[in-house]
Every structure is written in C-alpha cells, then in structure tokens.
N, C-alpha and C positions, 0 to 999 in steps of 0.2 A: 629288466636286466638285459644287457646287450647280447649275452650268450644265447638267449632264447628269441632273438628277433628273427625276422623272416629272411634277412640277408645272410647267405651261406658263404663263409670264407674259410681259408685253410686254417687260420688260427683257431676259429670256433670249432672246426672238425677235430682238431687235436685236443682241445678242451673236453669235448664230448667223449672221445675215445679214452681219455685218462679217467674220466668219471666212471665210465662203464667198467673199466679195469679195476678200479678201487672197490666198486660194489661187488664185483665177482670175488675178489680176494677176501674181502671181509664177510662175505655171505657164507663161507665155509665150503664152497664147492671144491676147492683144492685141498681139503683136509686129508684125503686119501693119500696125498703125496707125503713124502718124507719131510721132516723138519728142515733139513738142509736145502731142499728144493724150494720150500716156501720162503726161507730166508733169502735165497738168491732172487726170488721173484720180488721180494720187498725192496731189496737193494736196487734192482733194475728199475722199479717204479720210482724210487727216490732219485736215482740218477736222471731219469727221464724228466721228473719235475724240475730238478735243478737246471738241466739243459734247456728246457722250455723257458725257465725264468730268465736265464742269461740271454737266450736268443731274443725273447720278447722285450727284455730291458734295453738291449742294444737297438732294437728296431724303434722303440719308443723314443730313445735318446736322439736317433737320427731324425725322426719325424719332428721332434721338438725343435732341433736346430734348423730344419727346413722351414718350419713355421715361423721361427724367430727371424730368419733371413727375409722371408716374404713380408713379415710385418715391418721390418726395418726398411725394406725397399718401398713399401707403401708410404711409410712415414717420410722417407727421403723425397719421394715424388710429390707428396703433399707439401713438403717444405719448399721445393722448387716452385711449385704452383703458387704458393703463398708469397714467395720472394718476387716472382714475376708480377703477381698481382700488386705487390707493394710498389715495384718499379713503375708499373703503369699508372698506379694512383699518383705516385710522386711526379711523374712526367706530366700527367694531366694537370696536376697541381701547379707545376712550374709554368706550363703553357698558359694556364688561367692567370697565374700571377703576372707573367710577362704581358699578357693582353691587358690585364687590369692596370699594370704599370703604364703601358702605352696610352691607354684611354685617360688615365689620371694626368699624365703630362700633357697630352694633346688638348685636353679640356682647359688647361691653364694658359696655353699659348695665346697671345693676343691677336692672332690672325686665324683665318679659316684653314682647317686641315681636313683632308678626306683620304679615303683609300678605296681602291677598286679591286675586283677579282680579275683573273686572266682574260675574261671576255669583255672587260670594260664596264661592268656594272658596279655601281657604288655599293660598298659594304660597310662604310663608316663615315660619319661626319662628326666634328666636334661641336661643342656648345656655341662657339663663336659663330659657326655657320647657321645654327638654329636661331640665334639672336639676330643675326644680320638679315636673313631671308624671311624669318617668321614661319618657315616650314617646320613641320614636326619631324622627328627623327625617322619614323617609319616612312613618311611621304618622301623623304630625301633619298631613300635607298633605291637600288636598281637604277632605272633610267629616269626616275623622278627628279634626280639630281639636276637634270638639264632644264627643268621647267622655268626657273627664274632667269635663265641665261638669255641675253639678247643677241644670240648668234644665229645668223641666217642658216636654216636647215637646207643645205644644198648637197648635191651629189659629191662635188669636189671636197667639201669639208669632211663629209663622212669617210670618203676614201682616204683622206690624209690621216684621220683619226685611226682607222683600222690599220693603215700602214705603220703608224707609230707603234701600235700594240703588237703587231706581228714582229716588228724588228726590235721590240723592247727598248726603244730609244727614249732618251730624255726629251722633254719638250717644254716650250714656253709660248704662251699665247695671251694677248691682251684683248679684252672684250668688255661689254657692259653687262652688269648684273643688277637685277631688280632687288632693292632692299625691302624691309618690312613695311615701309610707308609707300611703297610703289615707285620710289624714285630710282632712276637708272644711274648706277655708279660705275665708273671705270675701275676695272680690276686687272691684276696681273697674276696668271696662274702658271705655276711651275710644277713639274712632276718628274719623278724618276722611277724606273722599274725596281722592284725589290724581289729577292729570291730567298728561298730556304734551301740551303745547299746549292744545287744547280737547277732546282725547279723554279720556274718563273711563277710568282704568286700574284702579280698584278702591279698596280701603281700606287704610290703614295705621294701626295702633293699638297701644295699650299696655295691659298688665294689671298692676295693683299689688296686692300683698297688704295688705288693710286689716283683717285679723282683730282685731288689738289695738284699733284704733279702733272697730270694730263692737261688740266686747264692752264697750267703755267706753260706747258709745251705748246698748246694751241695758241696761247697769247703771244708767245715768242715767235711762232711761225707766222702769225698774222702780222706781227711787227716787222718781221723780216720781209714778208710780201710787200708791205707798204713801203719799206725802205727801198726794196728793188724797184717798185713802181716810181718812187720819188727820184731815184738815181736815173731811171730810164728817161723820165720827163726832163730832169735837170740836164742830163747829158745832151739830149736833143736841143734844149733851149740854149745851152752853152756853145753848141757846135756852130751855130749861125754867126754870133758875134765874133767867135774866135777866128772863123774863116775871114771875116772882114778885117780884123786886126792883123792877121797874117798877111793879107793882100796889101794892107796899108804899109806895113814894115818893108815888104818887098819893093813897093813903089819908092819909099824913102831911100832904100839901099841903092836903088838905080840912079837916084838923083844926086848922090854924093860920092866922093872919092874915098878910097881906103885910108888916106891920110887925114881925113876930116876928123875933128875932135870928138864927134858923136858917133863915129862909125863903130868904135869898140863897144859902146853901150848898146848900139843897135844889134850887133852880133849876139851879145848876152840876152837881149830881149827876145831875139829870134829863137835862141836856144831854149829859153823858158817857155815860149809859145809852143815849140815842138814837144817839150815835156808835157805841157798841159793838153796838147792835142792827143798825145799817146794815152794819158790818163782817161780822158773823155772817151776815147775809142775803146779802152778796156772796160770801162763802166757800161758802155753800150753793148759790148759783147757778152758781159756777164748777165745783163738784163735779158738778152736774147737767149742765152743758154738756159736760164731759169724758166723762160717761157717756152722753150723748145723750138725756137724760131731762128736759130743760127744757121744760115744757109750755107751749102757747100756746092761747088761746081767741080765735078770730077773730069779731069782731062789727063792724057798721057804726056809726061814730060821727062826730061833728063834730070834725074834726082842729083847726080854728082855735080852737074853744072849749077843747079839751083843752090846747092850747098856752097860751092865755091864763090858764087856771086854774093851770097849772104855774108860770108866771112870777110870778103873784100870790102863790102859796104860797112860792116861793123868796125873794120880797121880804120876807116876814115872817121867814123864817129868817136872811136876811143883810140887816138894815136899814141897814148902813153903806154898801152899794152901791146905786146907782140903776139899776134895770132899765128899759130903754126898749124897748117892744114896738111895732115898726112894724106898722100894721094888717095882719094876715094875710089872705090871700085865703080867702074862705068855701069850704070843700070838705069833703065826706064821704069817709071812708077806711075800708076794711075791713081790720082787723088786730087785734092784741092791744093794747087800749087801756092796760091796766096796764103792759105791758112797754115800750110806746113812751113812756109817761109816765116810766118809769124811765130811758130814754135822755135825755129832756129834762132831768130832774133831775141826771143824771150830767154832762151838758154844762154846765149852769148852775153846779153846785157846783164843777166843775173850773175854770170861769172865775173864780169867787169866790176859790177857793183860791190860784190862781196870779197873782192881781192884787191883792195886799194893799194896795197903795198906790193902786190904781185906784178911780175913783168910779163909772164908768159901764160897764154891760154891755148891749150892743145885741143884740136878738133880732129876727129877721125870718123870714117864711115867704111863699113865693110858689108859684103853680102855673105851670109852664112846660113846654110840649110834653108834657102828659100825666104830669108828675112834680110831686111836692111837694118843694120844696127849702127846708130850714131851715138858718139860720145863727146861730151864737152868737159874738159878737165881744167880746174882752176887751182891756184895755190894760195887760197885765201883763208878766211876764219874757220871754215869747216862747220860741221853740224853734229850735234849730239845724237846718239842713236835713238833716244826717246822722242826726239823731234822729227825723225824721218817719216813716220807714218802720217804726219799732219802737214808735211811741207807743200803738198799739192792742194790743200784746202783753201777755200775762198777766204781772203783777207788775213791768211795766216803769215806771220813773220817770225823768223827765228829769234828767240830771246827778246821779242818786242823791240827790235832794233830800229824803230821808226825815227828815233831822235838822231841816229847816226847815218842810216841809209834811207833814202827817200823811196816813195812808192807806196801803193796800197796793198801790196801782197796779192795781186790779181793775176799776174803774168803766168805763173806756174799752173794756177787753177785753170785758166783758159787753155793753156798748152795741153794739160792732161785731158780735157774734154775733146780737143781736136784730135789728139792721138787715139783716144778711145773710139771716136767716130770713124777712124781709119783701121779699126780692129787691131790696134797696136797696144803696147804697154810701155811703162816708164819705170825707172828706178834710180836710186842714188847710192853711191859708195862714198863714205866720208869719214875723215878723222878730224877731231876737233883740233884746231890750230895748225893743221897741215894743208887742208883743202878738201874739195869735193869734186866728184865726177858725176855729171848728169847724163843718163842714158835714155834713149827710147828705141823701140824696135817696131818695125812695120812689116807685116807679112806681104810678100809679093803676090800670093794667091790666097784664095779662101780655103783651098784644099791643103791638108797636111799630108804631103807626099813623102814616102820613105824611099831613100836612095837604094837600100839593100836590106833584106830581112832574112834572118836565119832562125829557124825554129823546127822542132819536131812535133809541135802542137800539143805536147804533154808535159815535158819537164824543163824546157828552156825556150827563151825568146830573146832576140837581139835585133835592134835597129840603131839608127844614129842618135836617138834620144834616150833609149832605155835598154838595159839588159836584165833579164829575169832568169834565175836559175833555182831549181828545186834542190835543196840540200836534204836528201832523204834521211841521212844518218842523224841529223839534228832536228828532223821534222820541222824545217823552217823554209821560208822563201827568201832568197838573197836578191835584192833589187838594187840596181845602180842606175841612177838618172844622170844624164850627161848633157852638156851644152845648154843652149837657150831653150826655155820651155814657154809654151803658151797654153791657152785653154784647150785647144784641140789635142796637142801632144800629151797634156796631163790626163785628159779624159781617155784617150786611147791607151795610155800606159796603165791607168787604173783598171780598165776593163780587161787587159791582158793579165794583170795580177789576180784579179778576181777569178778569171777562167782557170788559171793554174792552181789557185787555192782550192777551188771546188774539185778539181780533178785529182788532187794529191792529198786533200784533207789536212793541210798543214795548219798549225795553231799559232805560229810565230813568224813575224816578218822582220828582216833586217833591211831597213829602208835608208839607203846611202845617197845623200844629196851633195856629197863632197865636190863633185864635178859639175854641179848645176851653176849656170851663170844667169844673171839677170833677175827677172821678177815674173812670178806666175800668179800674182795676187788675184787676177781676174777669175782664176779657177778655184780659189780657196773656199768660196761659199759652196760650190758644187761638190768639192771633196768632202766638206763637212756634212752636207745634206744627203749625198748619194753614195760616194765611194766608200768612206769609212763604215757607215751603217751596213752596207752590203757585205763588206769584208767580215764585220762582226757576225752578221747572220750566217755567213758561210763557215764560221767556226774559228776565226782568228781571235786570239785572246791577248796576245802581247805584240807590241810594235816598238822596235828600237829605231828611232828617227835620228839620223846623223845630219847635223846642220850643213847647209851650204855656206861658203864664205860670204855670200851676198846677204847684206842686212835685210833687204826687202824680201828675199826668199825666206829668211828666218822668220820674219814677221808673218808671212803667208802661211808657213808651216804651223806656227803657234795658233794662228786664227783658225786653221782647219781642224786642229786637234782639240781645241778647248771644249766644244760641245760634246765630245765623245769620250772623254777621259774616264767617265764612270762606266762605260760599256766596254772599252778596250784599255788595257794597261799600256799607255803610251808614255815613253820616256825619251827625252832629247839628249843627244851627246854631241860633243865637238870632235871626238876621235872615234874611229871605227873599233879600235882595240877595246875601248871602254864599253862600247855597245855590245860587242861579242861577249865580254866578260859578264855583263849584266844578264844576257840571255842564258848563259851557262849556269848562273845561280838559280834560274827558274826551274831547272830540271832536277 
C-alpha cells in the first residue's frame, strides 16, 4: 500500500494524522469531555475528511489532464515522425522508380547511352554499349569506360575534357571504338550536362555508330582530291596549247583589216579564248589553294589607284554597264596587289554577270576605323537569304543558274581565300529581285587600336566598337556593338563583358547588335568555344541578342549561339523593345 511506502509526502502525512485522530477519538480517551464537545470533534473530523477528499480529487484531476496532454503530445510527435518516415519512403520509392524508368528506356534505345558523375567517372551504360563492346557492366564503370576507345591519351585531350566538365559545356567528338569482335568502328559521341535543381550531377550522352557515313565521307574526300589533282594536271596541259592558239589569233588579227569579213569572227574567237583562259587560271588557283601553295607577294601600293584602274578596265570589258566609282579615300596598303586586283575583277564581273538587265554598278571604298571597306553594288537578280552562307563555297552557284549564267562558281571562292590571307572578311547584303551588294574589309594594321576609351573599370566601358554599361537595378549588362567588327574587336569586347560580369555578378545580358555593320563570322567559332562558355561559368543565365541588319552578321550570331543554348538561355530579337520585355518576364 502506497501509504506505508518509504517515500514521505505531504499527502501521506495528512493521511497518517487523520488515522491517529480517529484512533484517539474512538479509543474513549476523550470520554471525560462533555457530549457536546465530542460531537464538535466528530464534526471537525468529518469536515476535515471532506476537505481532504475535495483537495485530493482536484489534484488528481489536474494530474490526469497533464498526463493526458503529455500522452497526446507523444502521440502527435510519433505521428509526425511516422509521416516523415512515410514521405522519405515515398521519395526514395519515386527516385527508385524514376531511376528504373530511365534504365528501362535507355536499355530499349538502339544506340549506346551512358552517364557520368560530376568528376567524369562513368556510373551507367545501357545494354547496347555492353552488346557493342563486349564489356561487362561493372568493367565499364569508372574510367574503365575508356578502354575500348581508340583515342590518343595525351595531355591536350585530357585538359580539354576537364575543361568541358568544369564549364558544364555540351560537347561532340568523333573517334574510333573497338567493338566486340575487335574491329575499330567510327562513332560520334554527344553529351550534355544534367542538373538536379541547380546542382551539377554529371553528363548524360549517346554514342552512335557512323562508320558507314565516315567511309562515305572519306570516299568523297578521296574523290574530291583526285578531282583537284585532275583539274590541276588538266589546267596545266590546257594552258600551253591555249597560249599557242591565242598567239595565232593575234598574228591573224594583225594580218587583216577590221573590214575583212572574218575579222568579226576573229574577235568572237578571241573573246572565248579569254574566257577559257580565265577558267583555266581559276582552276589552277583552286588547285593551289587546296594544296596550300597559292603564293603571295606583299608590297606597298596605292589602294585607291588600284581600285580606279580595275573599274576602268572592267568598263572596257563590259561597255553595256555603267560603272560609278564614288571617289575612294586615298590610302596605301601592304598586300599582294595582283591578287587583290583579282578580287576586284571577280566582284565586278560577278555584278555584271548577274545583272544582265541592269545598267549601273556602283563601287565605293572608304577608310573606317583603321580598315579599308570596299562595296560593289548591282541591281540584278539578288540572292535568297538561305543561299548567302554558301555563296563563297567552291563550285557553288545561286539556284544552279549554270544554264543561264556561265562560269564554274570559282571566282568568289578564290576571292574569299585571298581576302582571308590578308586578314580580312567579306559579306553580302541582298534582296531577291532587287540586287546585291558585295563587301570586303581589309585591316590596315594587325593591331586593333582604340581611338578613345572611357571606363571606370567597374561599371561601364566605351570605345568606338562597343559600349558596356552595368544596369544594377535590373541586374543585367547592357551591351551595344557599333560599326565594323573583326576577330580582334569581337575578342576584346567579349573579354570586357566577361570582366564586368565577374565584378558585378550579373545574370542577364542585353546584347544589342543593331548598329553592327559587316561580317564578323571569322570570330563566331571563338565566341562559341570561349566567350559564351566563360560568361556561363561567370554566372550569366540569360542573353537577349538583338540582330544586326546585316544578314551575314545574323548568320554569325546564330552559329555562335547554337552550341550553347542548353547552357545559357539565348533568345534572338529584331527589336530592342521586344528583347527588354522578354528580360522583364524572367524576373
């Protein structure tokens, strides 16, 4: 019984006192007292018992409530823990289901699929890989994945691989892979970085057997090489008899008078000999370009005078067209005068050929920011935008117009190679049915010199080719490119952008090319491989790119952005207002 336990409490002391009092009363000790006094004592004892009962009942009720509250709290905590446990189990189940779903799909894909961790170690290969290579699943994991690859293990390739991983860049590579029978097969591997939220988890990629296509490409290249070799030999063999025929026609021409009945036929024969001579010369130049043997002799000469002489000469050749030469800026240039004359002749003859109904051909030359810019405008058939990128390719002809316009489509290809060897670039602006303007630009120096620079080296920069301003309120970089651009100006501008992005931690760029003139395609590969990945690594997430009016500049922009669209959210716009509106929807 708890009353007689060794634990002493106030409650138990009261119980003991009441018991002693009852024993004393009922033992007759107080019998000497009067009956009234004994009755009063009994009443006091009864009231005391009632009071103790009420007090102890209230205390017991309070204790029961506290106990029930504590039990409810314990049950609630247990319920929360159980719910959390259920959520964790469900999440793990979903992750497991997703992983199983990915593996099920990947195993059904008819090409090889793999996945790596953030350090580049393989963590998954599908069944197609195992069937193709003959390697077991376990042997393929980690860096065992690289065993059947016929890729030279050199320092440069390893550095490129780690650079890709660090920048989380998509990549594409062609190499040979040993199959289960030991045969080396050509494959194309493509991979993209994948993330869980913002956390980089590694790469997921595919490998496709392209052996048949590669053999076809090699066969086509061998055929092209043999064709070039044949053209080179044929051109040399044709050149000697053509020279003899030309000399013979000249002797005949001197021996007869202009009123002779065969003189007119002789003139037509001479004209065709000149055309044939030009075609043979072009074929020889192409064979030399392909072999890397086209020679250049660099001298200083008056570029404006050379241009004027070329226009006058072409006026004699094409008397039905009126050549308008806007007074060119006087300037000396160091280059191969003969080859640059060849470029001018090709541009002018091309304008004549494709504007048979046109009467005027406008030629201009200006010096702008250390560059010579030459333009030849015709009012002929024009060129579709989709054909512009190929117009300087070898043997390319717009709309296959060989039945209407003669030539082999070599002149512009040769011209483009000559311009490139002078560190220049070229482009075309054209509207179908209205005409075309052919441009080329030649730098006067190898250095890109800025006339005037304004900058605080933190929030803004401005020179004659670019202005960059940090818009702190919008957390973006406002960039405005102006004038003619080349590889060096694009490279310098990108490095300035990268510096301000890092210093100000901006995530969005408004890249305005509205005032860009000309073509900067020679820098597009560098922008795709170096500039945009560096901006992405620095934290740039969104880039609104406003087109230049120049078609070639637009093509260069699209080419630069294409490989990085999975890394940076790049959108193209024709108007600045639309670009700003798109940026505002991101926040």
